[in-house]
C-alpha positions, 0 to 999 in steps of 0.5 A: 500500500505504501509503495502504491501511495508513493507511486501515485505521489510521483505521478502527481509531480506534473500536476503540482508543477502545472498548478505552480505554473498557474499560480506564477503567471497572469491567469487573467491573461491566460483566460484572455489568450484562450478566449481569443484563440483562433477557433478555425485553426483549432478546428482544423488541427483536431482531426489531424490527431486521428490522421496521426492515429491512422498512420500509427495503426498502419505501421502497427499492421505492418509489424503485426501482419504475416503470412500466418497471422493477420488482423484487419485494419479496423482491429489494428485501428481499435487496438492502437486507439486503446494503446494511445488512450492508455498512454494518455493516462499513464506517465511516460506513455507506458500504457501503449504497451497494453496493446501487447495484451490485445494482440495476445487475446487475438492469438499472438504469442505473448513474447511476440506481442511484447516485441511488436509493441516495443519495436513500434515504440522504438520507431517513434524514439528513433525518428524523434532522436534524429530530429532532436539532434537537429533541434538542439543545433537550431536552439542551442548551437552546433556544439550542443548538436554534436554532443547530441549526436555523440549521445545518439551514437552511444545509444545506437551502439548500446542497442546493437550490443543488446541485440547480441544477447537476444538468445537470453531474452525470447522477446528480444529474439522475436524483435530480431525476427520482426525487424526485416527489410520488407517491414522496416522500410514501410514502417519507417515511412508511416513513422515519418508521415505520422511525425510530419502530421504531428508537427503540423498539428502543433504548429496550427495550435501555436498559430491559433494562440498567436505564436508566429515563430518560424517553422524550423524554430517551432519544430525544434521546440516541439521536438524537445518539449515532446522528449521532456513530456515523456518524463514519467511524472504526469499523465499526457505531459501535464505540467512538464509540457507547460514548463518546457514551452515556457523555458524554450519559447521565452527567449523568442519573446513568447509570453508565458501565457501564450506558452501555457495556452499552447500546452493546455490546448494540446493537453485538451486535444489529446484527452478528447481524442483519447475518448474513442480509445477509452470507448474501445477499452471499456467495450473491448477491442472487438467492438 
């Protein structure tokens, strides 16, 4: 019981951080900012979230479907939405791994299901790390981009070393079998497309709240904020996203109220878009 209490306390750090941010900024200014939001741009941005989900479902299908095991795109869509819903209510998006349980229920071996869920997540990690190196260069200079590149290479080397130990871990052996060229290339394409739409989605919200920075700077900020938002201290990045936007956008003369408005509208959009996954979760993936 004590461990559970400590775990939930840890998860609430982001919520406390969000409340502290609200206490430190001009709340009337924030309300004014939200009231003057361009609703047209906001309305255009929201459906893009489901396009991102669809692209991720296509990637998931690419990794799952084989000659001996195959699920319909509709089933992949539902499983992915459930995973994204669980990710939105769990710190660090750990809930996405819940998709493995649904694959097992469909008849896939558990080790293979875990491997697929892991690889699916790693495609996003690999893509965002590549973009992050360029983002660090844009925001902090070439020297820091070089440091980021070195860190990325170290991560790659460590990952390759782990592959040598696949015989010790059945699910890692499954990863090795899943990562074949005819799957990696199309899955990579779906990943890049999903991230492009993700950036368009956030930029539209940024424009809706009056943030008119150049696209390269916004993409760099969004990337770094996305990585920071993975910290397992709050559901859907609440608090951490707000703080990161304030820190990274303030040097570009963006008011804290604008930064928080951007983060808040992203949070609300994620929660609302997750309701479909929540419905599937409550009714079961086969609804």
